LOKEPA-592776 format. One record per residue (C-alpha): x, y, z. Coordinates in steps of 0.5 Angstrom, whole numbers, padded with zeros to 4 digits, always signed. Each point is the difference from the previous one (the first is absolute). Last residue first. Layout:
BEGIN
XYZ...
end
This chain:
BEGIN
-0007-0019-0009+0000+0002+0007+0008-0001+0001+0000+0005-0006-0001+0005+0004+0007+0001+0003+0001+0007+0004-0006-0002+0004-0004+0006+0005-0006-0002+0002+0003-0007+0000-0006-0004-0003-0002-0005+0004+0002-0008+0002-0001+0002+0008+0008-0001+0000+0000+0005-0005-0004+0005+0002+0003-0001+0008+0007+0003-0003-0003+0005-0004-0004+0002+0006+0007+0000+0004+0004+0004-0005-0006+0006+0000+0001+0000+0007+0008+0000+0001-0001+0005-0005-0005+0005+0002+0004-0001+0008+0006+0002-0005-0003+0006-0002-0004+0003+0006+0007+0000+0004+0004+0002-0005+0006-0002-0003-0002-0001-0008+0006+0003-0002+0005-0002+0006+0005-0004-0004+0005+0001+0004+0002+0007-0001+0006+0003-0004+0003+0007-0001+0005+0001-0005+0003+0008+0000+0006-0004+0005+0002-0005-0004+0004-0005+0005-0008-0004+0001+0001-0002-0007+0006-0004+0001-0002-0005+0003+0004-0002+0005-0006-0001+0006-0004-0004-0005-0006+0002-0004-0006-0003+0002-0002-0001-0005+0005-0002-0006-0001+0004-0004-0005+0006+0002-0006+0003+0002-0002+0006+0004+0005+0005-0003+0001+0006+0000+0005+0004-0006+0004+0006+0001+0003+0005-0006+0001-0004-0007+0006-0001-0004+0003+0002+0007+0006-0004-0001-0001-0004+0006-0007+0000-0001+0000-0003-0007+0005-0005+0002-0004-0002+0006-0007-0001-0005+0005-0003-0005+0001-0005+0005-0007-0001+0003-0003-0002-0008-0008+0002+0003-0005-0002-0002+0002-0007+0004-0001+0003+0006-0008+0002-0001-0005+0005+0001+0001+0006+0005+0006+0003-0004+0002+0006-0001+0006+0006-0002+0001+0006-0001+0003+0005-0006+0005+0005+0002+0004-0003-0006-0006-0001-0004-0001-0007-0003+0002-0003-0006+0007-0003+0004-0005-0004+0005-0002-0003-0006+0006-0001-0004+0002-0003+0007-0006-0005+0002-0006+0000+0001-0005-0004-0005+0004-0005+0006-0007-0005-0001-0005+0004-0003-0001-0006-0007+0001-0006+0004-0005+0004+0004+0000+0002+0007-0006+0005+0001+0001+0008-0001+0000+0005+0005+0006+0004-0001+0001+0007+0002+0004+0006-0004+0001+0007+0003+0003+0005-0004-0003-0003-0007+0001+0003-0006+0006-0005-0002-0004-0006+0003-0007+0001-0003+0004+0001-0006+0004-0007-0001-0006-0004+0003-0006+0003-0006-0004+0006+0003-0007-0001+0002-0003+0007+0003-0004+0000+0007-0006+0004+0002-0003-0004+0004-0007-0001-0003+0003+0001-0006+0006-0005-0001-0004-0005+0003-0005+0000-0005+0006+0000-0005+0004-0006+0003+0006-0001-0005+0002-0007+0001+0007-0004+0002+0001+0006+0004+0003+0007+0001-0002+0006+0005+0000+0007+0000-0002+0004+0006+0001+0008-0002-0001+0002+0009-0005+0005+0003+0004-0003+0008-0008-0001+0002-0001-0003-0007+0005-0006+0000-0004-0004+0005-0004-0003-0005+0006-0002-0004+0002-0004+0006-0006-0003+0000-0001-0001-0008+0008-0004+0001-0003-0004+0005-0006-0002-0004+0003-0001-0006+0004+0005-0004+0007-0003+0000+0006+0004+0000-0001+0007+0003+0003+0007-0002-0001+0006+0005+0002+0006-0003+0001+0006+0003-0006+0005+0003+0001-0001+0007+0005-0005+0002+0005+0004+0002+0009-0003+0000+0004+0000+0005+0005+0005+0005+0004-0003+0005+0002+0005+0003+0001+0007-0004-0003+0006+0004+0003-0003+0006-0003-0001+0007+0003-0001+0006+0005-0005+0003-0003-0006-0003+0006-0005+0000-0003-0005+0006+0000-0006-0003-0007-0002+0001-0001+0007-0003+0004-0001-0007-0004-0007+0000-0006+0003+0000+0001+0005-0006+0003-0006-0003-0006-0005+0000-0005+0006-0002+0004+0003-0006-0006+0004-0002-0001-0004-0007+0002-0006+0003-0004+0000+0006-0007+0003-0005+0002-0005-0005+0000-0006+0006-0006+0002+0004-0003+0001-0008+0001-0007-0002-0002-0002+0008-0008+0003-0001+0000-0003-0008+0002-0007+0004-0007+0002+0006-0004+0002-0006+0000-0007-0005+0001-0005+0007-0007-0002-0002+0000-0001-0007+0002-0007-0001+0002-0005+0007+0001-0006-0004-0003-0008-0002+0002-0006-0003-0004-0005-0002+0003-0007+0000-0002-0004-0007+0006-0004+0000+0001+0002-0007+0000+0008+0004+0004-0001+0005+0005-0002-0005-0001+0006-0004-0001+0005+0006+0007-0002+0002+0000+0004+0006+0005+0006+0002-0002+0005-0006-0006+0001+0004-0002+0007+0002-0005+0003+0002+0002-0003+0008-0003-0005+0005+0000-0005-0004-0005-0006+0000+0001-0007-0003-0005-0005-0001-0001-0007+0001+0005-0004+0002+0000-0007+0003+0005-0003-0005+0005+0005+0001+0006-0002-0004-0003+0003-0006+0000+0007+0003+0008+0000+0003+0003-0003-0007-0005+0006-0004+0003+0005+0006-0003+0003+0004+0006+0005+0002-0002+0004+0007+0003+0007+0000-0007+0003-0003-0004-0003+0005-0005-0006+0001-0006-0003+0003+0000-0007-0003-0006-0005+0002-0002-0008+0000+0008-0001+0003+0003-0006+0001+0006+0002-0004-0001+0007+0000+0004-0002+0007+0005-0003-0004+0002+0004-0005+0000+0007+0005+0005-0004+0004+0005-0001-0007+0000+0007-0002+0001+0002+0007-0007+0004+0002+0001+0008+0001+0004+0002+0005-0003+0004+0006-0003-0008+0002-0006-0001+0002-0003-0004-0005-0007-0001+0001-0004-0006-0001-0008+0001-0001-0004-0005+0001-0006+0003-0004-0007+0003+0000+0000+0001+0007+0005+0005+0000+0001+0003-0006-0003+0005+0000+0003+0002+0007+0007-0001-0004-0001+0005-0005-0003+0005+0004+0006-0001+0006+0005+0002-0005+0005-0005-0003+0005-0004+0003+0005-0004-0006-0001-0006-0003-0007-0001+0001-0001-0007-0001-0008-0003+0000-0003-0007+0001-0007-0001-0002-0005-0001+0006-0001-0008+0002-0008-0002-0002-0006+0001+0006
end
């Protein structure tokens, strides 16, 4: 029997992924809570036939070119901006990702953050825990109504559409902005296209679901927050680098916008000294958009299936650089 290929898994993942790999490969898992340091990652990958990695791992040209046995890179995420795709393609290494499976979970979290910000849930919880709740007060912790409000969605991909579908229950007017108009989706979901600046000015809630590209990096700066309503609420569950953190801090301090909620930040994780953490009108959670049992289990399995396909020199079910097959 031929020797099984060696794979390095850069973090502990749900058992569905490990179970699929077992018997198909020799598995080395990084057991620590923190990501492997870059030099450790390079060292582990040099002897590996396959790599199953996360967004927090830097898979750059140096790592790829110094890994002579590497046949496939499989990322347990939708995004892959941490991977040098050009370098991987040059070396004929297919790169896999896990699209589609986390759409609903991320849309759910977007709405959880939107509702928590609108009704100031973290402030209310702190108020109770601090022993300040003495009686019912007519003006205590007043928040924003969602029903019949205007929701602006930046990026109407799978997740943006899922967010729009959930707005129906609140009878919201839904606007969207994207690189291209989507007339069929406008008709099916009842959403309206707006140019970026117009969407910002009209929306009571703005939620971001755009990919990170050279065009979208820091697309939300102070100028964009100035265009929004002073009562508006901003949600980001996409990528931290879409937002200028300094500009968001200033906008919240100066009440250019009323509230914000983030699942992603720059840097990630934030240090305990980050001034963003001092803001009472900002909710930050630790990148948990896909963090449901069902979704993460599916992601782990998809990543494992991609990995084994690549090791078997089969086409990856989800490949981000299909040019390797030309």
